N, CA, C and O atoms as a printed pandas DataFrame, in Angstrom:
     atom_number atom_name residue_name chain_id  residue_number  x_coord  y_coord  z_coord
0              1         N          MET        A               1    0.853   -1.164    0.001
1              2        CA          MET        A               1   -0.003    0.003   -0.003
2              3         C          MET        A               1    0.895    1.233   -0.002
3              4         O          MET        A               1    1.846    1.305    0.777
4              5         N          SER        A               2    0.606    2.193   -0.858
5              6        CA          SER        A               2    1.439    3.388   -0.941
6              7         C          SER        A               2    0.969    4.402    0.088
7              8         O          SER        A               2   -0.198    4.446    0.477
8              9         N          HIS        A               3    1.921    5.206    0.508
9             10        CA          HIS        A               3    1.640    6.263    1.474
10            11         C          HIS        A               3    2.082    7.585    0.846
11            12         O          HIS        A               3    3.231    7.700    0.419
12            13         N          PRO        A               4    1.205    8.580    0.777
13            14        CA          PRO        A               4    1.539    9.842    0.118
14            15         C          PRO        A               4    2.769   10.533    0.699
15            16         O          PRO        A               4    3.475   11.239   -0.021
16            17         N          GLN        A               5    3.031   10.346    1.965
17            18        CA          GLN        A               5    4.147   11.033    2.588
18            19         C          GLN        A               5    5.501   10.321    2.379
19            20         O          GLN        A               5    6.546   10.886    2.702
20            21         N          LYS        A               6    5.488    9.106    1.850
21            22        CA          LYS        A               6    6.722    8.378    1.599
22            23         C          LYS        A               6    7.094    8.474    0.122
23            24         O          LYS        A               6    6.226    8.382   -0.746
24            25         N          PRO        A               7    8.379    8.658   -0.164
25            26        CA          PRO        A               7    8.797    8.744   -1.583
26            27         C          PRO        A               7    8.650    7.373   -2.262
27            28         O          PRO        A               7    8.799    6.324   -1.635
28            29         N          LEU        A               8    8.360    7.425   -3.529
29            30        CA          LEU        A               8    8.274    6.213   -4.329
30            31         C          LEU        A               8    9.685    5.736   -4.635
31            32         O          LEU        A               8   10.508    6.495   -5.148
32            33         N          LYS        A               9    9.957    4.496   -4.322
33            34        CA          LYS        A               9   11.282    3.915   -4.593
34            35         C          LYS        A               9   11.101    2.784   -5.605
35            36         O          LYS        A               9   10.423    1.793   -5.335
36            37         N          THR        A              10   11.706    2.949   -6.743
37            38        CA          THR        A              10   11.612    1.959   -7.809
38            39         C          THR        A              10   13.007    1.649   -8.312
39            40         O          THR        A              10   13.817    2.544   -8.556
40            41         N          ASP        A              11   13.264    0.374   -8.458
41            42        CA          ASP        A              11   14.574   -0.067   -8.949
42            43         C          ASP        A              11   14.395   -0.554  -10.388
43            44         O          ASP        A              11   13.807   -1.612  -10.613
44            45         N          PRO        A              12   14.896    0.208  -11.359
45            46        CA          PRO        A              12   14.753   -0.208  -12.759
46            47         C          PRO        A              12   15.340   -1.597  -13.037
47            48         O          PRO        A              12   14.849   -2.313  -13.909
48            49         N          THR        A              13   16.373   -1.972  -12.310
49            50        CA          THR        A              13   16.963   -3.304  -12.504
50            51         C          THR        A              13   15.964   -4.389  -12.121
51            52         O          THR        A              13   15.852   -5.409  -12.801
52            53         N          GLU        A              14   15.239   -4.162  -11.025
53            54        CA          GLU        A              14   14.230   -5.136  -10.617
54            55         C          GLU        A              14   13.092   -5.205  -11.638
55            56         O          GLU        A              14   12.551   -6.279  -11.902
56            57         N          LEU        A              15   12.737   -4.061  -12.205
57            58        CA          LEU        A              15   11.699   -4.058  -13.244
58            59         C          LEU        A              15   12.146   -4.893  -14.446
59            60         O          LEU        A              15   11.361   -5.655  -15.009
60            61         N          ARG        A              16   13.415   -4.742  -14.831
61            62        CA          ARG        A              16   13.933   -5.516  -15.960
62            63         C          ARG        A              16   14.027   -7.007  -15.628
63            64         O          ARG        A              16   13.743   -7.850  -16.479
64            65         N          MET        A              17   14.422   -7.331  -14.404
65            66        CA          MET        A              17   14.471   -8.728  -13.994
66            67         C          MET        A              17   13.059   -9.353  -14.016
67            68         O          MET        A              17   12.886  -10.496  -14.439
68            69         N          THR        A              18   12.085   -8.608  -13.567
69            70        CA          THR        A              18   10.710   -9.099  -13.582
70            71         C          THR        A              18   10.254   -9.286  -15.026
71            72         O          THR        A              18    9.570  -10.262  -15.331
72            73         N          ALA        A              19   10.618   -8.373  -15.915
73            74        CA          ALA        A              19   10.285   -8.523  -17.333
74            75         C          ALA        A              19   10.898   -9.797  -17.895
75            76         O          ALA        A              19   10.250  -10.508  -18.664
76            77         N          ASP        A              20   12.135  -10.093  -17.524
77            78        CA          ASP        A              20   12.783  -11.320  -17.984
78            79         C          ASP        A              20   12.040  -12.549  -17.468
79            80         O          ASP        A              20   11.872  -13.524  -18.200
80            81         N          GLN        A              21   11.597  -12.508  -16.220
81            82        CA          GLN        A              21   10.849  -13.623  -15.634
82            83         C          GLN        A              21    9.513  -13.808  -16.369
83            84         O          GLN        A              21    9.113  -14.933  -16.670
84            85         N          LEU        A              22    8.837  -12.704  -16.649
85            86        CA          LEU        A              22    7.572  -12.793  -17.384
86            87         C          LEU        A              22    7.775  -13.402  -18.761
87            88         O          LEU        A              22    6.974  -14.228  -19.199
88            89         N          GLU        A              23    8.844  -13.001  -19.449
89            90        CA          GLU        A              23    9.129  -13.590  -20.753
90            91         C          GLU        A              23    9.465  -15.077  -20.617
91            92         O          GLU        A              23    9.098  -15.876  -21.478
92            93         N          GLY        A              24   10.148  -15.443  -19.558
93            94        CA          GLY        A              24   10.434  -16.850  -19.308
94            95         C          GLY        A              24    9.158  -17.643  -19.090
95            96         O          GLY        A              24    9.000  -18.742  -19.622
96            97         N          HIS        A              25    8.241  -17.077  -18.299
97            98        CA          HIS        A              25    6.948  -17.744  -18.082
98            99         C          HIS        A              25    6.184  -17.874  -19.397
99           100         O          HIS        A              25    5.553  -18.897  -19.663
100          101         N          ALA        A              26    6.249  -16.833  -20.208
101          102        CA          ALA        A              26    5.566  -16.867  -21.521
102          103         C          ALA        A              26    6.125  -18.004  -22.376
103          104         O          ALA        A              26    5.370  -18.755  -22.993
104          105         N          GLY        A              27    7.438  -18.123  -22.407
105          106        CA          GLY        A              27    8.057  -19.194  -23.198
106          107         C          GLY        A              27    7.682  -20.574  -22.690
107          108         O          GLY        A              27    7.374  -21.468  -23.479
108          109         N          GLU        A              28    7.705  -20.753  -21.368
109          110        CA          GLU        A              28    7.341  -22.040  -20.791
110          111         C          GLU        A              28    5.873  -22.364  -21.085
111          112         O          GLU        A              28    5.533  -23.490  -21.450
112          113         N          PHE        A              29    5.014  -21.358  -20.920
113          114        CA          PHE        A              29    3.591  -21.556  -21.200
114          115         C          PHE        A              29    3.385  -21.925  -22.667
115          116         O          PHE        A              29    2.662  -22.872  -22.978
116          117         N          ARG        A              30    4.019  -21.180  -23.558
117          118        CA          ARG        A              30    3.868  -21.396  -24.992
118          119         C          ARG        A              30    4.287  -22.822  -25.363
119          120         O          ARG        A              30    3.581  -23.507  -26.103
120          121         N          THR        A              31    5.433  -23.262  -24.849
121          122        CA          THR        A              31    5.941  -24.609  -25.149
122          123         C          THR        A              31    4.991  -25.679  -24.635
123          124         O          THR        A              31    4.653  -26.613  -25.361
124          125         N          ALA        A              32    4.559  -25.547  -23.389
125          126        CA          ALA        A              32    3.657  -26.539  -22.803
126          127         C          ALA        A              32    2.300  -26.540  -23.504
127          128         O          ALA        A              32    1.709  -27.595  -23.734
128          129         N          HIS        A              33    1.818  -25.354  -23.838
129          130        CA          HIS        A              33    0.518  -25.254  -24.496
130          131         C          HIS        A              33    0.571  -25.874  -25.894
131          132         O          HIS        A              33   -0.348  -26.590  -26.292
132          133         N          GLN        A              34    1.631  -25.604  -26.627
133          134        CA          GLN        A              34    1.764  -26.186  -27.981
134          135         C          GLN        A              34    1.878  -27.704  -27.928
135          136         O          GLN        A              34    1.321  -28.402  -28.775
136          137         N          ALA        A              35    2.595  -28.213  -26.940
137          138        CA          ALA        A              35    2.746  -29.655  -26.808
138          139         C          ALA        A              35    1.398  -30.299  -26.469
139          140         O          ALA        A              35    1.037  -31.333  -27.031
140          141         N          ALA        A              36    0.669  -29.683  -25.557
141          142        CA          ALA        A              36   -0.643  -30.223  -25.182
142          143         C          ALA        A              36   -1.611  -30.158  -26.367
143          144         O          ALA        A              36   -2.369  -31.096  -26.614
144          145         N          GLN        A              37   -1.575  -29.046  -27.091
145          146        CA          GLN        A              37   -2.461  -28.921  -28.239
146          147         C          GLN        A              37   -2.109  -29.943  -29.317
147          148         O          GLN        A              37   -2.999  -30.495  -29.964
148          149         N          SER        A              38   -0.859  -30.186  -29.505
149          150        CA          SER        A              38   -0.434  -31.178  -30.489
150          151         C          SER        A              38   -0.943  -32.570  -30.113
151          152         O          SER        A              38   -1.431  -33.319  -30.960
152          153         N          ARG        A              39   -0.820  -32.900  -28.823
153          154        CA          ARG        A              39   -1.324  -34.201  -28.379
154          155         C          ARG        A              39   -2.841  -34.287  -28.520
155          156         O          ARG        A              39   -3.370  -35.309  -28.957
156          157         N          ALA        A              40   -3.542  -33.207  -28.148
157          158        CA          ALA        A              40   -5.002  -33.204  -28.235
158          159         C          ALA        A              40   -5.488  -33.309  -29.668
159          160         O          ALA        A              40   -6.519  -33.924  -29.937
160          161         N          SER        A              41   -4.746  -32.710  -30.584
161          162        CA          SER        A              41   -5.171  -32.737  -31.985
162          163         C          SER        A              41   -5.056  -34.114  -32.597
163          164         O          SER        A              41   -5.644  -34.377  -33.646
164          165         N          LYS        A              42   -4.313  -34.993  -31.962
165          166        CA          LYS        A              42   -4.133  -36.354  -32.464
166          167         C          LYS        A              42   -5.121  -37.342  -31.840
167          168         O          LYS        A              42   -5.072  -38.541  -32.113
168          169         N          ALA        A              43   -6.015  -36.821  -31.001
169          170        CA          ALA        A              43   -6.992  -37.695  -30.340
170          171         C          ALA        A              43   -7.922  -38.309  -31.363
171          172         O          ALA        A              43   -8.367  -37.648  -32.301
172          173         N          ALA        A              44   -8.207  -39.585  -31.165
173          174        CA          ALA        A              44   -9.143  -40.308  -32.047
174          175         C          ALA        A              44  -10.436  -40.477  -31.268
175          176         O          ALA        A              44  -10.522  -41.319  -30.375
176          177         N          LEU        A              45  -11.428  -39.687  -31.600
177          178        CA          LEU        A              45  -12.677  -39.696  -30.851
178          179         C          LEU        A              45  -13.821  -40.373  -31.586
179          180         O          LEU        A              45  -14.960  -40.324  -31.123
180          181         N          GLY        A              46  -13.556  -40.978  -32.681
181          182        CA          GLY        A              46  -14.616  -41.665  -33.418
182          183         C          GLY        A              46  -15.407  -40.685  -34.284
183          184         O          GLY        A              46  -14.860  -39.707  -34.793
184          185         N          SER        A              47  -16.686  -40.961  -34.441
185          186        CA          SER        A              47  -17.499  -40.148  -35.348
186          187         C          SER        A              47  -18.646  -39.448  -34.640
187          188         O          SER        A              47  -19.515  -38.894  -35.312
188          189         N          GLY        A              48  -18.686  -39.448  -33.337
189          190        CA          GLY        A              48  -19.786  -38.862  -32.587
190          191         C          GLY        A              48  -19.650  -37.361  -32.400
191          192         O          GLY        A              48  -18.846  -36.701  -33.058
192          193         N          SER        A              49  -20.452  -36.841  -31.491
193          194        CA          SER        A              49  -20.466  -35.387  -31.254
194          195         C          SER        A              49  -19.143  -34.895  -30.669
195          196         O          SER        A              49  -18.751  -33.754  -30.914
196          197         N          ALA        A              50  -18.453  -35.734  -29.904
197          198        CA          ALA        A              50  -17.155  -35.335  -29.353
198          199         C          ALA        A              50  -16.156  -35.102  -30.478
199          200         O          ALA        A              50  -15.385  -34.143  -30.450
200          201         N          ALA        A              51  -16.177  -35.991  -31.469
201          202        CA          ALA        A              51  -15.266  -35.840  -32.608
202          203         C          ALA        A              51  -15.598  -34.586  -33.397
203          204         O          ALA        A              51  -14.702  -33.903  -33.894
204          205         N          ALA        A              52  -16.878  -34.284  -33.512
205          206        CA          ALA        A              52  -17.299  -33.087  -34.243
206          207         C          ALA        A              52  -16.916  -31.820  -33.492
207          208         O          ALA        A              52  -16.641  -30.797  -34.118
208          209         N          ALA        A              53  -16.892  -31.866  -32.180
209          210        CA          ALA        A              53  -16.591  -30.689  -31.373
210          211         C          ALA        A              53  -15.092  -30.421  -31.240
211          212         O          ALA        A              53  -14.693  -29.302  -30.917
212          213         N          LEU        A              54  -14.262  -31.432  -31.483
213          214        CA          LEU        A              54  -12.823  -31.296  -31.266
214          215         C          LEU        A              54  -12.195  -30.149  -32.056
215          216         O          LEU        A              54  -11.452  -29.374  -31.454
216          217         N          PRO        A              55  -12.433  -29.985  -33.335
217          218        CA          PRO        A              55  -11.782  -28.880  -34.068
218          219         C          PRO        A              55  -12.138  -27.496  -33.487
219          220         O          PRO        A              55  -11.280  -26.618  -33.395
220          221         N          GLU        A              56  -13.394  -27.316  -33.103
221          222        CA          GLU        A              56  -13.795  -26.023  -32.525
222          223         C          GLU        A              56  -13.132  -25.798  -31.169
223          224         O          GLU        A              56  -12.701  -24.689  -30.853
224          225         N          MET        A              57  -13.057  -26.868  -30.370
225          226        CA          MET        A              57  -12.389  -26.767  -29.083
226          227         C          MET        A              57  -10.911  -26.423  -29.254
227          228         O          MET        A              57  -10.377  -25.578  -28.536
228          229         N          LEU        A              58  -10.263  -27.076  -30.198
229          230        CA          LEU        A              58   -8.844  -26.801  -30.443
230          231         C          LEU        A              58   -8.615  -25.378  -30.927
231          232         O          LEU        A              58   -7.642  -24.737  -30.531
232          233         N          ALA        A              59   -9.508  -24.876  -31.785
233          234        CA          ALA        A              59   -9.387  -23.499  -32.265
234          235         C          ALA        A              59   -9.560  -22.514  -31.124
235          236         O          ALA        A              59   -8.814  -21.539  -31.034
236          237         N          ALA        A              60  -10.524  -22.748  -30.255
237          238        CA          ALA        A              60  -10.734  -21.869  -29.104
238          239         C          ALA        A              60   -9.558  -21.938  -28.162
239          240         O          ALA        A              60   -9.140  -20.920  -27.611
240          241         N          TRP        A              61   -9.020  -23.125  -27.969
241          242        CA          TRP        A              61   -7.878  -23.304  -27.072
242          243         C          TRP        A              61   -6.656  -22.577  -27.624
243          244         O          TRP        A              61   -5.894  -21.964  -26.876
244          245         N          GLU        A              62   -6.481  -22.651  -28.942
245          246        CA          GLU        A              62   -5.362  -21.949  -29.578
246          247         C          GLU        A              62   -5.508  -20.434  -29.414
247          248         O          GLU        A              62   -4.528  -19.745  -29.130
248          249         N          ALA        A              63   -6.714  -19.917  -29.590
249          250        CA          ALA        A              63   -6.957  -18.475  -29.422
250          251         C          ALA        A              63   -6.702  -18.046  -27.971
251          252         O          ALA        A              63   -6.105  -16.998  -27.725
252          253         N          ASP        A              64   -7.155  -18.856  -27.023
253          254        CA          ASP        A              64   -6.916  -18.541  -25.614
254          255         C          ASP        A              64   -5.413  -18.544  -25.307
255          256         O          ASP        A              64   -4.918  -17.672  -24.593
256          257         N          GLY        A              65   -4.696  -19.527  -25.850
257          258        CA          GLY        A              65   -3.261  -19.599  -25.642
258          259         C          GLY        A              65   -2.548  -18.376  -26.192
259          260         O          GLY        A              65   -1.622  -17.857  -25.569
260          261         N          ALA        A              66   -2.976  -17.918  -27.354
261          262        CA          ALA        A              66   -2.383  -16.706  -27.952
262          263         C          ALA        A              66   -2.637  -15.497  -27.068
263          264         O          ALA        A              66   -1.768  -14.638  -26.918
264          265         N          GLN        A              67   -3.829  -15.429  -26.482
265          266        CA          GLN        A              67   -4.144  -14.300  -25.580
266          267         C          GLN        A              67   -3.258  -14.326  -24.342
267          268         O          GLN        A              67   -2.740  -13.289  -23.928
268          269         N          PHE        A              68   -3.079  -15.504  -23.746
269          270        CA          PHE        A              68   -2.224  -15.596  -22.569
270          271         C          PHE        A              68   -0.779  -15.232  -22.896
271          272         O          PHE        A              68   -0.114  -14.539  -22.126
272          273         N          ASP        A              69   -0.308  -15.702  -24.035
273          274        CA          ASP        A              69    1.050  -15.384  -24.470
274          275         C          ASP        A              69    1.209  -13.879  -24.628
275          276         O          ASP        A              69    2.194  -13.307  -24.160
276          277         N          GLU        A              70    0.249  -13.235  -25.283
277          278        CA          GLU        A              70    0.291  -11.780  -25.470
278          279         C          GLU        A              70    0.227  -11.058  -24.134
279          280         O          GLU        A              70    0.862  -10.018  -23.954
280          281         N          HIS        A              71   -0.534  -11.603  -23.202
281          282        CA          HIS        A              71   -0.653  -11.000  -21.868
282          283         C          HIS        A              71    0.714  -10.963  -21.178
283          284         O          HIS        A              71    1.124   -9.921  -20.668
284          285         N          PHE        A              72    1.414  -12.094  -21.163
285          286        CA          PHE        A              72    2.752  -12.139  -20.578
286          287         C          PHE        A              72    3.680  -11.154  -21.285
287          288         O          PHE        A              72    4.407  -10.404  -20.634
288          289         N          THR        A              73    3.654  -11.158  -22.606
289          290        CA          THR        A              73    4.544  -10.316  -23.400
290          291         C          THR        A              73    4.258   -8.836  -23.159
291          292         O          THR        A              73    5.185   -8.035  -23.032
292          293         N          ARG        A              74    2.984   -8.474  -23.096
293          294        CA          ARG        A              74    2.599   -7.086  -22.881
294          295         C          ARG        A              74    3.072   -6.594  -21.496
295          296         O          ARG        A              74    3.545   -5.465  -21.360
296          297         N          HIS        A              75    2.938   -7.454  -20.481
297          298        CA          HIS        A              75    3.395   -7.062  -19.140
298          299         C          HIS        A              75    4.917   -6.943  -19.074
299          300         O          HIS        A              75    5.442   -6.045  -18.415
300          301         N          ALA        A              76    5.616   -7.834  -19.746
301          302        CA          ALA        A              76    7.080   -7.737  -19.782
302          303         C          ALA        A              76    7.498   -6.426  -20.447
303          304         O          ALA        A              76    8.388   -5.731  -19.957
304          305         N          ARG        A              77    6.848   -6.093  -21.569
305          306        CA          ARG        A              77    7.154   -4.830  -22.265
306          307         C          ARG        A              77    6.852   -3.633  -21.377
307          308         O          ARG        A              77    7.621   -2.671  -21.353
308          309         N          GLY        A              78    5.748   -3.679  -20.652
309          310        CA          GLY        A              78    5.400   -2.598  -19.733
310          311         C          GLY        A              78    6.427   -2.395  -18.630
311          312         O          GLY        A              78    6.730   -1.262  -18.257
312          313         N          HIS        A              79    6.960   -3.491  -18.111
313          314        CA          HIS        A              79    7.995   -3.389  -17.073
314          315         C          HIS        A              79    9.261   -2.743  -17.655
315          316         O          HIS        A              79    9.883   -1.898  -17.011
316          317         N          ARG        A              80    9.635   -3.144  -18.871
317          318        CA          ARG        A              80   10.832   -2.545  -19.485
318          319         C          ARG        A              80   10.614   -1.052  -19.791
319          320         O          ARG        A              80   11.513   -0.237  -19.583
320          321         N          GLU        A              81    9.446   -0.708  -20.273
321          322        CA          GLU        A              81    9.144    0.691  -20.562
322          323         C          GLU        A              81    9.159    1.520  -19.281
323          324         O          GLU        A              81    9.633    2.656  -19.287
324          325         N          ALA        A              82    8.647    0.969  -18.191
325          326        CA          ALA        A              82    8.659    1.664  -16.909
326          327         C          ALA        A              82   10.112    1.876  -16.439
327          328         O          ALA        A              82   10.461    2.955  -15.960
328          329         N          ALA        A              83   10.946    0.843  -16.581
329          330        CA          ALA        A              83   12.353    0.972  -16.189
330          331         C          ALA        A              83   13.020    2.076  -16.999
331          332         O          ALA        A              83   13.745    2.899  -16.442
332          333         N          ASP        A              84   12.782    2.100  -18.308
333          334        CA          ASP        A              84   13.353    3.145  -19.156
334          335         C          ASP        A              84   12.856    4.533  -18.745
335          336         O          ASP        A              84   13.626    5.494  -18.730
336          337         N          ALA        A              85   11.567    4.631  -18.411
337          338        CA          ALA        A              85   11.006    5.922  -18.015
338          339         C          ALA        A              85   11.619    6.408  -16.708
339          340         O          ALA        A              85   11.933    7.591  -16.575
340          341         N          TYR        A              86   11.794    5.511  -15.743
341          342        CA          TYR        A              86   12.413    5.914  -14.473
342          343         C          TYR        A              86   13.856    6.383  -14.693
343          344         O          TYR        A              86   14.284    7.391  -14.130
344          345         N          LEU        A              87   14.596    5.634  -15.522
345          346        CA          LEU        A              87   15.982    6.026  -15.785
346          347         C          LEU        A              87   16.030    7.378  -16.509
347          348         O          LEU        A              87   16.872    8.222  -16.205
348          349         N          GLY        A              88   15.125    7.572  -17.463
349          350        CA          GLY        A              88   15.080    8.851  -18.185
350          351         C          GLY        A              88   14.727   10.013  -17.273
351          352         O          GLY        A              88   15.301   11.096  -17.388
352          353         N          THR        A              89   13.795    9.791  -16.380
353          354        CA          THR        A              89   13.410   10.840  -15.426
354          355         C          THR        A              89   14.561   11.164  -14.497
355          356         O          THR        A              89   14.845   12.334  -14.242
356          357         N          ASP        A              90   15.226   10.139  -13.988
357          358        CA          ASP        A              90   16.368   10.361  -13.109
358          359         C          ASP        A              90   17.471   11.115  -13.836
359          360         O          ASP        A              90   18.038   12.054  -13.277
360          361         N          ALA        A              91   17.786   10.736  -15.049
361          362        CA          ALA        A              91   18.854   11.404  -15.799
362          363         C          ALA        A              91   18.480   12.847  -16.094
363          364         O          ALA        A              91   19.314   13.743  -15.961
364          365         N          GLY        A              92   17.225   13.083  -16.497
365          366        CA          GLY        A              92   16.776   14.442  -16.775
366          367         C          GLY        A              92   16.794   15.321  -15.548
367          368         O          GLY        A              92   17.160   16.494  -15.614
368          369         N          SER        A              93   16.394   14.744  -14.420
369          370        CA          SER        A              93   16.408   15.511  -13.169
370          371         C          SER        A              93   17.838   15.831  -12.750
371          372         O          SER        A              93   18.123   16.933  -12.281
372          373         N          ALA        A              94   18.728   14.871  -12.919
373          374        CA          ALA        A              94   20.136   15.115  -12.568
374          375         C          ALA        A              94   20.715   16.212  -13.448
375          376         O          ALA        A              94   21.458   17.068  -12.968
376          377         N          ASP        A              95   20.379   16.192  -14.723
377          378        CA          ASP        A              95   20.870   17.243  -15.632
378          379         C          ASP        A              95   20.351   18.621  -15.205
379          380         O          ASP        A              95   21.099   19.598  -15.210
380          381         N          ARG        A              96   19.079   18.693  -14.838
381          382        CA          ARG        A              96   18.507   19.981  -14.421
382          383         C          ARG        A              96   19.144   20.478  -13.119
383          384         O          ARG        A              96   19.348   21.679  -12.944
384          385         N          ILE        A              97   19.451   19.568  -12.227
385          386        CA          ILE        A              97   20.116   19.965  -10.970
386          387         C          ILE        A              97   21.517   20.485  -11.293
387          388         O          ILE        A              97   21.931   21.514  -10.759
388          389         N          ASN        A              98   22.245   19.788  -12.157
389          390        CA          ASN        A              98   23.585   20.241  -12.540
390          391         C          ASN        A              98   23.538   21.594  -13.243
391          392         O          ASN        A              98   24.381   22.457  -13.000
392          393         N          ASP        A              99   22.550   21.773  -14.111
393          394        CA          ASP        A              99   22.405   23.048  -14.828
394          395         C          ASP        A              99   22.084   24.193  -13.888
395          396         O          ASP        A              99   22.455   25.340  -14.139
396          397         N          ALA        A             100   21.393   23.877  -12.803
397          398        CA          ALA        A             100   21.018   24.921  -11.850
398          399         C          ALA        A             100   22.236   25.399  -11.040
399          400         O          ALA        A             100   22.214   26.471  -10.437
400          401         N          GLY        A             101   23.274   24.592  -11.043
401          402        CA          GLY        A             101   24.523   25.017  -10.445
402          403         C          GLY        A             101   24.617   24.698   -9.033
403          404         O          GLY        A             101   25.626   25.002   -8.397
């Protein structure tokens, strides 16, 4: 919980490390999801309603997987952008302090 009277302390290095972890999770998820989808697509369900439903289920599962992958990627990108913004703000503030003499 943030407190208005306390300064915000953010470590850009930690933001970048978290971004790396998020990308790692995305890669692990993507690999596991693709393997599971590959196995599911080879299922032999006969000719009944389950067999008829399989292609639609696989398409929905693929779309959901793509959304989760994008979610991880978007959050990793956001962490990196935040780290860059903090570093830019710090550098700009330091320059203005130096310019002020």
